C-alpha positions in Angstrom: 0.0 0.0 0.0 1.3 3.5 -0.9 1.8 6.1 1.8 -1.6 7.7 2.6 -1.7 11.5 2.4 -4.4 13.8 3.5 -5.4 16.1 0.6 -8.5 18.0 -0.4 -9.5 15.1 -2.6 -9.3 12.6 0.3 -9.9 14.5 3.5 -9.3 13.0 6.9 -12.5 12.1 8.8 -12.2 13.7 12.2 -14.6 12.3 14.9 -15.3 14.3 18.1 -17.7 13.1 20.8 -18.6 15.7 23.4 -20.1 15.1 26.9 -23.0 17.5 27.2 -24.5 15.9 30.4 -25.5 17.7 33.5 -22.1 17.0 35.2 -20.5 19.2 32.6 -22.5 22.4 33.3 -20.7 25.6 34.1 -16.9 25.9 33.7 -16.4 22.3 32.4 -18.8 22.9 29.5 -17.2 26.3 28.7 -13.8 24.7 28.7 -14.9 21.9 26.3 -16.7 24.4 24.0 -13.5 26.6 23.9 -11.3 23.5 23.2 -13.5 22.3 20.4 -13.7 25.7 18.8 -9.9 26.1 19.1 -9.3 22.7 17.6 -11.7 23.4 14.7 -10.0 26.8 14.0 -6.6 25.0 13.7 -8.1 22.4 11.3 -9.6 25.2 9.2 -6.2 27.0 9.0 -4.7 24.1 7.1 -5.1 24.6 3.3 -5.0 28.4 4.1 -8.8 28.4 4.4 -9.3 27.4 0.8 -9.0 23.6 0.8 -11.0 21.1 2.9 -8.4 18.7 4.3 -10.8 17.5 7.0 -14.5 16.3 7.4 -16.0 16.6 10.9 -18.3 14.2 12.6 -19.4 15.8 15.9 -21.7 14.1 18.3 -22.8 15.5 21.7 -24.4 13.3 24.3 -26.3 13.5 27.5 -29.4 11.3 27.9 -29.2 10.6 24.2 -26.7 11.4 21.4 -27.2 14.3 19.0 -25.3 14.6 15.7 -24.1 18.1 15.3 -22.1 17.6 12.1 -22.0 14.4 10.0 -18.8 14.5 8.1 -19.2 18.1 7.2 -16.3 19.7 5.2 -14.3 21.6 7.8 -14.6 24.9 6.0 -18.4 24.7 6.2 -18.3 24.4 10.0 -19.0 27.6 11.9 -17.2 26.9 15.2 -19.1 29.7 16.9 -22.3 27.7 16.5 -20.9 24.8 18.5 -21.6 24.9 22.2 -21.5 22.4 25.0 -23.9 23.6 27.8 -24.1 20.7 30.2 -27.9 20.6 30.0 -28.6 17.4 28.2 -29.4 15.2 31.2 -27.5 12.0 32.2 -24.3 10.5 30.8 -25.2 8.0 28.2 -21.8 7.6 26.5 -22.6 4.1 25.3 -25.4 5.3 23.0 -23.1 8.0 21.6 -20.4 5.5 20.8 -22.9 3.1 19.2 -24.2 6.0 17.0 -20.7 7.0 16.0 -19.8 3.4 15.1 -23.0 3.1 13.0 -22.2 6.4 11.1 -18.6 5.5 10.6 -19.6 2.0 9.3 -22.0 3.7 6.8 -19.3 6.2 5.7 -16.0 4.3 5.3 -13.1 6.0 3.6 -13.7 5.9 -0.2 -10.5 4.0 -1.1 -7.3 2.6 0.2 -5.7 5.9 -0.6 -7.9 7.7 2.0 -6.5 8.1 5.5 -8.2 6.2 8.4 -10.5 8.3 10.5 -9.1 10.1 13.5 
């Protein structure tokens, strides 16, 4: 197999799962929101804001999982719209992981030349 490179033709699938349960309310939720926004900003800076080197799958969870972005090209993501508030009830991480596994199984990399999801 050839060396796999991330390019705009075969972007890297980036998967983030964020805990939005009640235990995250207040400062922890603010810190997670800031961290996700900072991370997305860094991803968007690759390709000088002109090429999509990444696709984002973002799932938040509390009582149940919520898909925020399903492999959205990174330049189409407005990080200011992403917020973890800690008001989504209990901590049902298992359902979030199951949902992410299902989505990833339904959206595998297109070819052997595509990088494995991160």
